[in-house]
FINUKOL-184329 format. One record per atom (N, C-alpha, C): chain; atom name; residue number from 1; x, z, y. Coordinates in nm, 2 decimals, decimal comma, always signed. Example, Ala and Ser with C-alpha at 12.3 -4.5 7.8 and 13.67 -1.06 7.14 Angstrom:
# residues 2
<kenu c="A" a="N" k="1" px="+1,32" pz="+0,78" py="-0,57"/>
<kenu c="A" a="CA" k="1" px="+1,23" pz="+0,78" py="-0,45"/>
<kenu c="A" a="C" k="1" px="+1,32" pz="+0,78" py="-0,33"/>
<kenu c="A" a="N" k="2" px="+1,28" pz="+0,71" py="-0,22"/>
<kenu c="A" a="CA" k="2" px="+1,37" pz="+0,71" py="-0,11"/>
<kenu c="A" a="C" k="2" px="+1,29" pz="+0,79" py="+0,00"/>
# end
This chain:
# residues 108
<kenu c="A" a="N" k="1" px="+0,84" pz="-1,63" py="-3,46"/>
<kenu c="A" a="CA" k="1" px="+0,84" pz="-1,65" py="-3,31"/>
<kenu c="A" a="C" k="1" px="+0,82" pz="-1,80" py="-3,28"/>
<kenu c="A" a="N" k="2" px="+0,73" pz="-1,83" py="-3,19"/>
<kenu c="A" a="CA" k="2" px="+0,71" pz="-1,97" py="-3,15"/>
<kenu c="A" a="C" k="2" px="+0,82" pz="-2,01" py="-3,05"/>
<kenu c="A" a="N" k="3" px="+0,82" pz="-2,15" py="-3,04"/>
<kenu c="A" a="CA" k="3" px="+0,92" pz="-2,20" py="-2,95"/>
<kenu c="A" a="C" k="3" px="+0,90" pz="-2,16" py="-2,80"/>
<kenu c="A" a="N" k="4" px="+0,77" pz="-2,14" py="-2,77"/>
<kenu c="A" a="CA" k="4" px="+0,73" pz="-2,10" py="-2,63"/>
<kenu c="A" a="C" k="4" px="+0,79" pz="-1,96" py="-2,61"/>
<kenu c="A" a="N" k="5" px="+0,77" pz="-1,87" py="-2,71"/>
<kenu c="A" a="CA" k="5" px="+0,83" pz="-1,74" py="-2,69"/>
<kenu c="A" a="C" k="5" px="+0,98" pz="-1,73" py="-2,68"/>
<kenu c="A" a="N" k="6" px="+1,04" pz="-1,82" py="-2,75"/>
<kenu c="A" a="CA" k="6" px="+1,19" pz="-1,82" py="-2,75"/>
<kenu c="A" a="C" k="6" px="+1,24" pz="-1,88" py="-2,61"/>
<kenu c="A" a="N" k="7" px="+1,17" pz="-1,97" py="-2,55"/>
<kenu c="A" a="CA" k="7" px="+1,22" pz="-2,03" py="-2,43"/>
<kenu c="A" a="C" k="7" px="+1,15" pz="-1,98" py="-2,30"/>
<kenu c="A" a="N" k="8" px="+1,08" pz="-1,87" py="-2,31"/>
<kenu c="A" a="CA" k="8" px="+1,01" pz="-1,82" py="-2,20"/>
<kenu c="A" a="C" k="8" px="+1,11" pz="-1,79" py="-2,09"/>
<kenu c="A" a="N" k="9" px="+1,08" pz="-1,83" py="-1,97"/>
<kenu c="A" a="CA" k="9" px="+1,18" pz="-1,80" py="-1,86"/>
<kenu c="A" a="C" k="9" px="+1,18" pz="-1,66" py="-1,82"/>
<kenu c="A" a="N" k="10" px="+1,29" pz="-1,60" py="-1,79"/>
<kenu c="A" a="CA" k="10" px="+1,30" pz="-1,46" py="-1,75"/>
<kenu c="A" a="C" k="10" px="+1,24" pz="-1,45" py="-1,61"/>
<kenu c="A" a="N" k="11" px="+1,18" pz="-1,34" py="-1,58"/>
<kenu c="A" a="CA" k="11" px="+1,12" pz="-1,31" py="-1,45"/>
<kenu c="A" a="C" k="11" px="+1,24" pz="-1,30" py="-1,35"/>
<kenu c="A" a="N" k="12" px="+1,22" pz="-1,35" py="-1,23"/>
<kenu c="A" a="CA" k="12" px="+1,33" pz="-1,34" py="-1,13"/>
<kenu c="A" a="C" k="12" px="+1,35" pz="-1,19" py="-1,10"/>
<kenu c="A" a="N" k="13" px="+1,48" pz="-1,16" py="-1,07"/>
<kenu c="A" a="CA" k="13" px="+1,51" pz="-1,02" py="-1,03"/>
<kenu c="A" a="C" k="13" px="+1,44" pz="-1,00" py="-0,89"/>
<kenu c="A" a="N" k="14" px="+1,39" pz="-0,88" py="-0,88"/>
<kenu c="A" a="CA" k="14" px="+1,32" pz="-0,84" py="-0,75"/>
<kenu c="A" a="C" k="14" px="+1,42" pz="-0,76" py="-0,67"/>
<kenu c="A" a="N" k="15" px="+1,41" pz="-0,78" py="-0,54"/>
<kenu c="A" a="CA" k="15" px="+1,50" pz="-0,72" py="-0,44"/>
<kenu c="A" a="C" k="15" px="+1,41" pz="-0,66" py="-0,33"/>
<kenu c="A" a="N" k="16" px="+1,46" pz="-0,55" py="-0,27"/>
<kenu c="A" a="CA" k="16" px="+1,39" pz="-0,50" py="-0,15"/>
<kenu c="A" a="C" k="16" px="+1,48" pz="-0,53" py="-0,03"/>
<kenu c="A" a="N" k="17" px="+1,42" pz="-0,59" py="+0,07"/>
<kenu c="A" a="CA" k="17" px="+1,49" pz="-0,61" py="+0,20"/>
<kenu c="A" a="C" k="17" px="+1,43" pz="-0,51" py="+0,29"/>
<kenu c="A" a="N" k="18" px="+1,53" pz="-0,45" py="+0,37"/>
<kenu c="A" a="CA" k="18" px="+1,49" pz="-0,35" py="+0,47"/>
<kenu c="A" a="C" k="18" px="+1,54" pz="-0,39" py="+0,60"/>
<kenu c="A" a="N" k="19" px="+1,46" pz="-0,40" py="+0,70"/>
<kenu c="A" a="CA" k="19" px="+1,50" pz="-0,43" py="+0,84"/>
<kenu c="A" a="C" k="19" px="+1,49" pz="-0,30" py="+0,93"/>
<kenu c="A" a="N" k="20" px="+1,59" pz="-0,28" py="+1,01"/>
<kenu c="A" a="CA" k="20" px="+1,58" pz="-0,16" py="+1,09"/>
<kenu c="A" a="C" k="20" px="+1,67" pz="-0,18" py="+1,21"/>
<kenu c="A" a="N" k="21" px="+1,65" pz="-0,10" py="+1,32"/>
<kenu c="A" a="CA" k="21" px="+1,73" pz="-0,11" py="+1,44"/>
<kenu c="A" a="C" k="21" px="+1,84" pz="+0,00" py="+1,44"/>
<kenu c="A" a="N" k="22" px="+1,95" pz="-0,04" py="+1,49"/>
<kenu c="A" a="CA" k="22" px="+2,06" pz="+0,06" py="+1,51"/>
<kenu c="A" a="C" k="22" px="+2,15" pz="+0,01" py="+1,62"/>
<kenu c="A" a="N" k="23" px="+2,17" pz="+0,09" py="+1,72"/>
<kenu c="A" a="CA" k="23" px="+2,25" pz="+0,06" py="+1,84"/>
<kenu c="A" a="C" k="23" px="+2,20" pz="-0,07" py="+1,91"/>
<kenu c="A" a="N" k="24" px="+2,06" pz="-0,08" py="+1,91"/>
<kenu c="A" a="CA" k="24" px="+2,00" pz="-0,19" py="+1,99"/>
<kenu c="A" a="C" k="24" px="+2,00" pz="-0,33" py="+1,92"/>
<kenu c="A" a="N" k="25" px="+2,03" pz="-0,33" py="+1,79"/>
<kenu c="A" a="CA" k="25" px="+2,03" pz="-0,46" py="+1,71"/>
<kenu c="A" a="C" k="25" px="+1,95" pz="-0,44" py="+1,59"/>
<kenu c="A" a="N" k="26" px="+1,89" pz="-0,54" py="+1,54"/>
<kenu c="A" a="CA" k="26" px="+1,82" pz="-0,54" py="+1,41"/>
<kenu c="A" a="C" k="26" px="+1,92" pz="-0,56" py="+1,30"/>
<kenu c="A" a="N" k="27" px="+1,91" pz="-0,49" py="+1,19"/>
<kenu c="A" a="CA" k="27" px="+2,00" pz="-0,50" py="+1,08"/>
<kenu c="A" a="C" k="27" px="+1,91" pz="-0,53" py="+0,95"/>
<kenu c="A" a="N" k="28" px="+1,97" pz="-0,59" py="+0,85"/>
<kenu c="A" a="CA" k="28" px="+1,90" pz="-0,63" py="+0,73"/>
<kenu c="A" a="C" k="28" px="+1,98" pz="-0,59" py="+0,61"/>
<kenu c="A" a="N" k="29" px="+1,92" pz="-0,51" py="+0,52"/>
<kenu c="A" a="CA" k="29" px="+1,99" pz="-0,47" py="+0,40"/>
<kenu c="A" a="C" k="29" px="+1,90" pz="-0,52" py="+0,28"/>
<kenu c="A" a="N" k="30" px="+1,97" pz="-0,57" py="+0,18"/>
<kenu c="A" a="CA" k="30" px="+1,90" pz="-0,62" py="+0,06"/>
<kenu c="A" a="C" k="30" px="+1,96" pz="-0,54" py="-0,06"/>
<kenu c="A" a="N" k="31" px="+1,87" pz="-0,48" py="-0,14"/>
<kenu c="A" a="CA" k="31" px="+1,91" pz="-0,40" py="-0,26"/>
<kenu c="A" a="C" k="31" px="+1,83" pz="-0,45" py="-0,38"/>
<kenu c="A" a="N" k="32" px="+1,89" pz="-0,45" py="-0,49"/>
<kenu c="A" a="CA" k="32" px="+1,82" pz="-0,49" py="-0,61"/>
<kenu c="A" a="C" k="32" px="+1,73" pz="-0,38" py="-0,67"/>
<kenu c="A" a="N" k="33" px="+1,62" pz="-0,42" py="-0,72"/>
<kenu c="A" a="CA" k="33" px="+1,52" pz="-0,33" py="-0,78"/>
<kenu c="A" a="C" k="33" px="+1,50" pz="-0,37" py="-0,92"/>
<kenu c="A" a="N" k="34" px="+1,61" pz="-0,41" py="-0,99"/>
<kenu c="A" a="CA" k="34" px="+1,61" pz="-0,46" py="-1,12"/>
<kenu c="A" a="C" k="34" px="+1,55" pz="-0,37" py="-1,23"/>
<kenu c="A" a="N" k="35" px="+1,57" pz="-0,24" py="-1,21"/>
<kenu c="A" a="CA" k="35" px="+1,54" pz="-0,15" py="-1,31"/>
<kenu c="A" a="C" k="35" px="+1,42" pz="-0,06" py="-1,27"/>
<kenu c="A" a="N" k="36" px="+1,45" pz="+0,06" py="-1,23"/>
<kenu c="A" a="CA" k="36" px="+1,35" pz="+0,16" py="-1,20"/>
<kenu c="A" a="C" k="36" px="+1,36" pz="+0,20" py="-1,06"/>
<kenu c="A" a="N" k="37" px="+1,30" pz="+0,13" py="-0,97"/>
<kenu c="A" a="CA" k="37" px="+1,31" pz="+0,16" py="-0,82"/>
<kenu c="A" a="C" k="37" px="+1,27" pz="+0,30" py="-0,79"/>
<kenu c="A" a="N" k="38" px="+1,16" pz="+0,35" py="-0,86"/>
<kenu c="A" a="CA" k="38" px="+1,11" pz="+0,49" py="-0,82"/>
<kenu c="A" a="C" k="38" px="+1,21" pz="+0,60" py="-0,86"/>
<kenu c="A" a="N" k="39" px="+1,29" pz="+0,57" py="-0,97"/>
<kenu c="A" a="CA" k="39" px="+1,39" pz="+0,67" py="-1,01"/>
<kenu c="A" a="C" k="39" px="+1,53" pz="+0,65" py="-0,94"/>
<kenu c="A" a="N" k="40" px="+1,54" pz="+0,54" py="-0,86"/>
<kenu c="A" a="CA" k="40" px="+1,66" pz="+0,52" py="-0,79"/>
<kenu c="A" a="C" k="40" px="+1,76" pz="+0,44" py="-0,88"/>
<kenu c="A" a="N" k="41" px="+1,72" pz="+0,39" py="-0,99"/>
<kenu c="A" a="CA" k="41" px="+1,81" pz="+0,32" py="-1,08"/>
<kenu c="A" a="C" k="41" px="+1,81" pz="+0,17" py="-1,04"/>
<kenu c="A" a="N" k="42" px="+1,91" pz="+0,13" py="-0,96"/>
<kenu c="A" a="CA" k="42" px="+1,91" pz="-0,01" py="-0,91"/>
<kenu c="A" a="C" k="42" px="+2,04" pz="-0,07" py="-0,96"/>
<kenu c="A" a="N" k="43" px="+2,04" pz="-0,20" py="-0,96"/>
<kenu c="A" a="CA" k="43" px="+2,16" pz="-0,28" py="-0,98"/>
<kenu c="A" a="C" k="43" px="+2,25" pz="-0,27" py="-0,86"/>
<kenu c="A" a="N" k="44" px="+2,37" pz="-0,32" py="-0,87"/>
<kenu c="A" a="CA" k="44" px="+2,48" pz="-0,30" py="-0,77"/>
<kenu c="A" a="C" k="44" px="+2,47" pz="-0,38" py="-0,65"/>
<kenu c="A" a="N" k="45" px="+2,38" pz="-0,48" py="-0,64"/>
<kenu c="A" a="CA" k="45" px="+2,38" pz="-0,57" py="-0,53"/>
<kenu c="A" a="C" k="45" px="+2,33" pz="-0,50" py="-0,40"/>
<kenu c="A" a="N" k="46" px="+2,40" pz="-0,50" py="-0,30"/>
<kenu c="A" a="CA" k="46" px="+2,36" pz="-0,45" py="-0,17"/>
<kenu c="A" a="C" k="46" px="+2,43" pz="-0,54" py="-0,07"/>
<kenu c="A" a="N" k="47" px="+2,35" pz="-0,61" py="+0,01"/>
<kenu c="A" a="CA" k="47" px="+2,40" pz="-0,70" py="+0,11"/>
<kenu c="A" a="C" k="47" px="+2,36" pz="-0,64" py="+0,25"/>
<kenu c="A" a="N" k="48" px="+2,45" pz="-0,63" py="+0,34"/>
<kenu c="A" a="CA" k="48" px="+2,41" pz="-0,59" py="+0,47"/>
<kenu c="A" a="C" k="48" px="+2,45" pz="-0,70" py="+0,57"/>
<kenu c="A" a="N" k="49" px="+2,35" pz="-0,75" py="+0,64"/>
<kenu c="A" a="CA" k="49" px="+2,37" pz="-0,86" py="+0,74"/>
<kenu c="A" a="C" k="49" px="+2,36" pz="-0,80" py="+0,87"/>
<kenu c="A" a="N" k="50" px="+2,45" pz="-0,83" py="+0,96"/>
<kenu c="A" a="CA" k="50" px="+2,44" pz="-0,77" py="+1,09"/>
<kenu c="A" a="C" k="50" px="+2,51" pz="-0,84" py="+1,20"/>
<kenu c="A" a="N" k="51" px="+2,48" pz="-0,82" py="+1,32"/>
<kenu c="A" a="CA" k="51" px="+2,34" pz="-0,79" py="+1,37"/>
<kenu c="A" a="C" k="51" px="+2,25" pz="-0,92" py="+1,36"/>
<kenu c="A" a="N" k="52" px="+2,13" pz="-0,90" py="+1,35"/>
<kenu c="A" a="CA" k="52" px="+2,03" pz="-1,01" py="+1,35"/>
<kenu c="A" a="C" k="52" px="+2,00" pz="-1,06" py="+1,49"/>
<kenu c="A" a="N" k="53" px="+1,99" pz="-0,96" py="+1,58"/>
<kenu c="A" a="CA" k="53" px="+1,96" pz="-1,00" py="+1,71"/>
<kenu c="A" a="C" k="53" px="+1,93" pz="-0,88" py="+1,80"/>
<kenu c="A" a="N" k="54" px="+1,93" pz="-0,90" py="+1,93"/>
<kenu c="A" a="CA" k="54" px="+1,91" pz="-0,79" py="+2,02"/>
<kenu c="A" a="C" k="54" px="+1,76" pz="-0,74" py="+2,01"/>
<kenu c="A" a="N" k="55" px="+1,74" pz="-0,62" py="+2,05"/>
<kenu c="A" a="CA" k="55" px="+1,61" pz="-0,56" py="+2,04"/>
<kenu c="A" a="C" k="55" px="+1,57" pz="-0,52" py="+2,19"/>
<kenu c="A" a="N" k="56" px="+1,53" pz="-0,62" py="+2,27"/>
<kenu c="A" a="CA" k="56" px="+1,50" pz="-0,58" py="+2,41"/>
<kenu c="A" a="C" k="56" px="+1,37" pz="-0,50" py="+2,40"/>
<kenu c="A" a="N" k="57" px="+1,36" pz="-0,41" py="+2,50"/>
<kenu c="A" a="CA" k="57" px="+1,24" pz="-0,32" py="+2,51"/>
<kenu c="A" a="C" k="57" px="+1,11" pz="-0,41" py="+2,51"/>
<kenu c="A" a="N" k="58" px="+1,02" pz="-0,38" py="+2,42"/>
<kenu c="A" a="CA" k="58" px="+0,90" pz="-0,45" py="+2,40"/>
<kenu c="A" a="C" k="58" px="+0,91" pz="-0,59" py="+2,34"/>
<kenu c="A" a="N" k="59" px="+1,03" pz="-0,62" py="+2,29"/>
<kenu c="A" a="CA" k="59" px="+1,06" pz="-0,75" py="+2,23"/>
<kenu c="A" a="C" k="59" px="+0,98" pz="-0,77" py="+2,10"/>
<kenu c="A" a="N" k="60" px="+0,94" pz="-0,67" py="+2,03"/>
<kenu c="A" a="CA" k="60" px="+0,87" pz="-0,69" py="+1,91"/>
<kenu c="A" a="C" k="60" px="+0,96" pz="-0,70" py="+1,79"/>
<kenu c="A" a="N" k="61" px="+0,89" pz="-0,72" py="+1,67"/>
<kenu c="A" a="CA" k="61" px="+0,96" pz="-0,73" py="+1,55"/>
<kenu c="A" a="C" k="61" px="+1,00" pz="-0,88" py="+1,52"/>
<kenu c="A" a="N" k="62" px="+1,13" pz="-0,91" py="+1,50"/>
<kenu c="A" a="CA" k="62" px="+1,18" pz="-1,04" py="+1,48"/>
<kenu c="A" a="C" k="62" px="+1,16" pz="-1,10" py="+1,34"/>
<kenu c="A" a="N" k="63" px="+1,04" pz="-1,10" py="+1,29"/>
<kenu c="A" a="CA" k="63" px="+1,01" pz="-1,14" py="+1,15"/>
<kenu c="A" a="C" k="63" px="+1,07" pz="-1,28" py="+1,11"/>
<kenu c="A" a="N" k="64" px="+1,06" pz="-1,37" py="+1,20"/>
<kenu c="A" a="CA" k="64" px="+1,11" pz="-1,51" py="+1,17"/>
<kenu c="A" a="C" k="64" px="+1,26" pz="-1,51" py="+1,16"/>
<kenu c="A" a="N" k="65" px="+1,33" pz="-1,44" py="+1,26"/>
<kenu c="A" a="CA" k="65" px="+1,47" pz="-1,44" py="+1,25"/>
<kenu c="A" a="C" k="65" px="+1,52" pz="-1,37" py="+1,13"/>
<kenu c="A" a="N" k="66" px="+1,45" pz="-1,26" py="+1,09"/>
<kenu c="A" a="CA" k="66" px="+1,49" pz="-1,19" py="+0,96"/>
<kenu c="A" a="C" k="66" px="+1,47" pz="-1,28" py="+0,84"/>
<kenu c="A" a="N" k="67" px="+1,36" pz="-1,35" py="+0,84"/>
<kenu c="A" a="CA" k="67" px="+1,33" pz="-1,44" py="+0,73"/>
<kenu c="A" a="C" k="67" px="+1,44" pz="-1,55" py="+0,72"/>
<kenu c="A" a="N" k="68" px="+1,48" pz="-1,60" py="+0,84"/>
<kenu c="A" a="CA" k="68" px="+1,59" pz="-1,70" py="+0,84"/>
<kenu c="A" a="C" k="68" px="+1,72" pz="-1,64" py="+0,79"/>
<kenu c="A" a="N" k="69" px="+1,75" pz="-1,52" py="+0,82"/>
<kenu c="A" a="CA" k="69" px="+1,87" pz="-1,45" py="+0,77"/>
<kenu c="A" a="C" k="69" px="+1,87" pz="-1,44" py="+0,62"/>
<kenu c="A" a="N" k="70" px="+1,75" pz="-1,40" py="+0,57"/>
<kenu c="A" a="CA" k="70" px="+1,73" pz="-1,40" py="+0,42"/>
<kenu c="A" a="C" k="70" px="+1,76" pz="-1,53" py="+0,36"/>
<kenu c="A" a="N" k="71" px="+1,70" pz="-1,63" py="+0,41"/>
<kenu c="A" a="CA" k="71" px="+1,71" pz="-1,77" py="+0,36"/>
<kenu c="A" a="C" k="71" px="+1,86" pz="-1,82" py="+0,36"/>
<kenu c="A" a="N" k="72" px="+1,92" pz="-1,79" py="+0,47"/>
<kenu c="A" a="CA" k="72" px="+2,06" pz="-1,83" py="+0,49"/>
<kenu c="A" a="C" k="72" px="+2,16" pz="-1,76" py="+0,39"/>
<kenu c="A" a="N" k="73" px="+2,11" pz="-1,65" py="+0,33"/>
<kenu c="A" a="CA" k="73" px="+2,19" pz="-1,58" py="+0,24"/>
<kenu c="A" a="C" k="73" px="+2,14" pz="-1,58" py="+0,10"/>
<kenu c="A" a="N" k="74" px="+2,05" pz="-1,68" py="+0,07"/>
<kenu c="A" a="CA" k="74" px="+2,00" pz="-1,70" py="-0,07"/>
<kenu c="A" a="C" k="74" px="+1,89" pz="-1,61" py="-0,11"/>
<kenu c="A" a="N" k="75" px="+1,80" pz="-1,57" py="-0,02"/>
<kenu c="A" a="CA" k="75" px="+1,69" pz="-1,49" py="-0,06"/>
<kenu c="A" a="C" k="75" px="+1,56" pz="-1,55" py="+0,01"/>
<kenu c="A" a="N" k="76" px="+1,45" pz="-1,52" py="-0,05"/>
<kenu c="A" a="CA" k="76" px="+1,32" pz="-1,56" py="+0,01"/>
<kenu c="A" a="C" k="76" px="+1,22" pz="-1,45" py="-0,01"/>
<kenu c="A" a="N" k="77" px="+1,13" pz="-1,43" py="+0,09"/>
<kenu c="A" a="CA" k="77" px="+1,03" pz="-1,33" py="+0,08"/>
<kenu c="A" a="C" k="77" px="+0,93" pz="-1,36" py="-0,04"/>
<kenu c="A" a="N" k="78" px="+0,90" pz="-1,26" py="-0,11"/>
<kenu c="A" a="CA" k="78" px="+0,80" pz="-1,28" py="-0,23"/>
<kenu c="A" a="C" k="78" px="+0,66" pz="-1,31" py="-0,18"/>
<kenu c="A" a="N" k="79" px="+0,62" pz="-1,25" py="-0,07"/>
<kenu c="A" a="CA" k="79" px="+0,49" pz="-1,27" py="-0,01"/>
<kenu c="A" a="C" k="79" px="+0,50" pz="-1,29" py="+0,14"/>
<kenu c="A" a="N" k="80" px="+0,53" pz="-1,41" py="+0,18"/>
<kenu c="A" a="CA" k="80" px="+0,55" pz="-1,43" py="+0,33"/>
<kenu c="A" a="C" k="80" px="+0,43" pz="-1,42" py="+0,41"/>
<kenu c="A" a="N" k="81" px="+0,31" pz="-1,42" py="+0,35"/>
<kenu c="A" a="CA" k="81" px="+0,19" pz="-1,40" py="+0,43"/>
<kenu c="A" a="C" k="81" px="+0,14" pz="-1,26" py="+0,44"/>
<kenu c="A" a="N" k="82" px="+0,21" pz="-1,16" py="+0,38"/>
<kenu c="A" a="CA" k="82" px="+0,17" pz="-1,02" py="+0,38"/>
<kenu c="A" a="C" k="82" px="+0,22" pz="-0,95" py="+0,50"/>
<kenu c="A" a="N" k="83" px="+0,14" pz="-0,86" py="+0,55"/>
<kenu c="A" a="CA" k="83" px="+0,18" pz="-0,78" py="+0,66"/>
<kenu c="A" a="C" k="83" px="+0,22" pz="-0,85" py="+0,79"/>
<kenu c="A" a="N" k="84" px="+0,34" pz="-0,82" py="+0,85"/>
<kenu c="A" a="CA" k="84" px="+0,39" pz="-0,88" py="+0,97"/>
<kenu c="A" a="C" k="84" px="+0,49" pz="-0,98" py="+0,93"/>
<kenu c="A" a="N" k="85" px="+0,44" pz="-1,11" py="+0,91"/>
<kenu c="A" a="CA" k="85" px="+0,53" pz="-1,21" py="+0,87"/>
<kenu c="A" a="C" k="85" px="+0,60" pz="-1,19" py="+0,74"/>
<kenu c="A" a="N" k="86" px="+0,54" pz="-1,12" py="+0,65"/>
<kenu c="A" a="CA" k="86" px="+0,59" pz="-1,09" py="+0,52"/>
<kenu c="A" a="C" k="86" px="+0,66" pz="-0,95" py="+0,51"/>
<kenu c="A" a="N" k="87" px="+0,66" pz="-0,88" py="+0,62"/>
<kenu c="A" a="CA" k="87" px="+0,72" pz="-0,75" py="+0,62"/>
<kenu c="A" a="C" k="87" px="+0,61" pz="-0,64" py="+0,64"/>
<kenu c="A" a="N" k="88" px="+0,64" pz="-0,52" py="+0,59"/>
<kenu c="A" a="CA" k="88" px="+0,55" pz="-0,41" py="+0,60"/>
<kenu c="A" a="C" k="88" px="+0,62" pz="-0,29" py="+0,67"/>
<kenu c="A" a="N" k="89" px="+0,55" pz="-0,23" py="+0,77"/>
<kenu c="A" a="CA" k="89" px="+0,61" pz="-0,12" py="+0,84"/>
<kenu c="A" a="C" k="89" px="+0,62" pz="+0,00" py="+0,74"/>
<kenu c="A" a="N" k="90" px="+0,73" pz="+0,08" py="+0,75"/>
<kenu c="A" a="CA" k="90" px="+0,75" pz="+0,19" py="+0,66"/>
<kenu c="A" a="C" k="90" px="+0,69" pz="+0,32" py="+0,71"/>
<kenu c="A" a="N" k="91" px="+0,65" pz="+0,32" py="+0,83"/>
<kenu c="A" a="CA" k="91" px="+0,60" pz="+0,44" py="+0,90"/>
<kenu c="A" a="C" k="91" px="+0,70" pz="+0,50" py="+0,99"/>
<kenu c="A" a="N" k="92" px="+0,83" pz="+0,47" py="+0,97"/>
<kenu c="A" a="CA" k="92" px="+0,94" pz="+0,51" py="+1,06"/>
<kenu c="A" a="C" k="92" px="+0,94" pz="+0,41" py="+1,17"/>
<kenu c="A" a="N" k="93" px="+0,98" pz="+0,45" py="+1,29"/>
<kenu c="A" a="CA" k="93" px="+0,99" pz="+0,36" py="+1,40"/>
<kenu c="A" a="C" k="93" px="+1,09" pz="+0,26" py="+1,38"/>
<kenu c="A" a="N" k="94" px="+1,06" pz="+0,13" py="+1,41"/>
<kenu c="A" a="CA" k="94" px="+1,15" pz="+0,02" py="+1,39"/>
<kenu c="A" a="C" k="94" px="+1,22" pz="+0,01" py="+1,26"/>
<kenu c="A" a="N" k="95" px="+1,14" pz="+0,02" py="+1,15"/>
<kenu c="A" a="CA" k="95" px="+1,18" pz="+0,01" py="+1,01"/>
<kenu c="A" a="C" k="95" px="+1,07" pz="-0,06" py="+0,93"/>
<kenu c="A" a="N" k="96" px="+1,11" pz="-0,18" py="+0,87"/>
<kenu c="A" a="CA" k="96" px="+1,02" pz="-0,26" py="+0,79"/>
<kenu c="A" a="C" k="96" px="+1,08" pz="-0,28" py="+0,66"/>
<kenu c="A" a="N" k="97" px="+1,00" pz="-0,32" py="+0,56"/>
<kenu c="A" a="CA" k="97" px="+1,05" pz="-0,35" py="+0,42"/>
<kenu c="A" a="C" k="97" px="+0,97" pz="-0,47" py="+0,37"/>
<kenu c="A" a="N" k="98" px="+1,03" pz="-0,54" py="+0,28"/>
<kenu c="A" a="CA" k="98" px="+0,97" pz="-0,65" py="+0,21"/>
<kenu c="A" a="C" k="98" px="+1,03" pz="-0,67" py="+0,07"/>
<kenu c="A" a="N" k="99" px="+0,95" pz="-0,72" py="-0,02"/>
<kenu c="A" a="CA" k="99" px="+1,00" pz="-0,76" py="-0,15"/>
<kenu c="A" a="C" k="99" px="+1,05" pz="-0,91" py="-0,14"/>
<kenu c="A" a="N" k="100" px="+1,16" pz="-0,93" py="-0,20"/>
<kenu c="A" a="CA" k="100" px="+1,21" pz="-1,07" py="-0,20"/>
<kenu c="A" a="C" k="100" px="+1,28" pz="-1,10" py="-0,33"/>
<kenu c="A" a="N" k="101" px="+1,32" pz="-1,23" py="-0,35"/>
<kenu c="A" a="CA" k="101" px="+1,39" pz="-1,27" py="-0,47"/>
<kenu c="A" a="C" k="101" px="+1,50" pz="-1,36" py="-0,43"/>
<kenu c="A" a="N" k="102" px="+1,60" pz="-1,38" py="-0,52"/>
<kenu c="A" a="CA" k="102" px="+1,72" pz="-1,46" py="-0,50"/>
<kenu c="A" a="C" k="102" px="+1,68" pz="-1,60" py="-0,52"/>
<kenu c="A" a="N" k="103" px="+1,74" pz="-1,69" py="-0,44"/>
<kenu c="A" a="CA" k="103" px="+1,72" pz="-1,84" py="-0,46"/>
<kenu c="A" a="C" k="103" px="+1,85" pz="-1,90" py="-0,48"/>
<kenu c="A" a="N" k="104" px="+1,86" pz="-2,03" py="-0,51"/>
<kenu c="A" a="CA" k="104" px="+1,98" pz="-2,10" py="-0,52"/>
<kenu c="A" a="C" k="104" px="+2,02" pz="-2,17" py="-0,40"/>
<kenu c="A" a="N" k="105" px="+1,96" pz="-2,13" py="-0,28"/>
<kenu c="A" a="CA" k="105" px="+1,98" pz="-2,21" py="-0,16"/>
<kenu c="A" a="C" k="105" px="+2,05" pz="-2,14" py="-0,05"/>
<kenu c="A" a="N" k="106" px="+2,16" pz="-2,06" py="-0,09"/>
<kenu c="A" a="CA" k="106" px="+2,24" pz="-2,00" py="+0,02"/>
<kenu c="A" a="C" k="106" px="+2,31" pz="-2,10" py="+0,09"/>
<kenu c="A" a="N" k="107" px="+2,32" pz="-2,08" py="+0,22"/>
<kenu c="A" a="CA" k="107" px="+2,39" pz="-2,18" py="+0,31"/>
<kenu c="A" a="C" k="107" px="+2,52" pz="-2,11" py="+0,36"/>
<kenu c="A" a="N" k="108" px="+2,62" pz="-2,19" py="+0,38"/>
<kenu c="A" a="CA" k="108" px="+2,75" pz="-2,14" py="+0,42"/>
<kenu c="A" a="C" k="108" px="+2,76" pz="-2,13" py="+0,57"/>
# end
């Protein structure tokens, strides 16, 4: 085994962030997809941040506020230029999803 193979960095754990509305507020959940997401085999991390903000009629999707919430809690979008500010609609009304990863920059 070469030195490069021995010291190869591990790929960062992948997480799924889901944004949805409930009782007039946007909510954000983060779940780990470390293993087999299609089989439902996930690691134990689940973070629920709430509420992100009001959802006034016609107010639109708060992509930037949700991205800020992720950043404040030590996560970053994997592809911030994808979809709607890094988020993809799931097909359900007022529900979006994004792939993200953990950073070392959580703020208190």
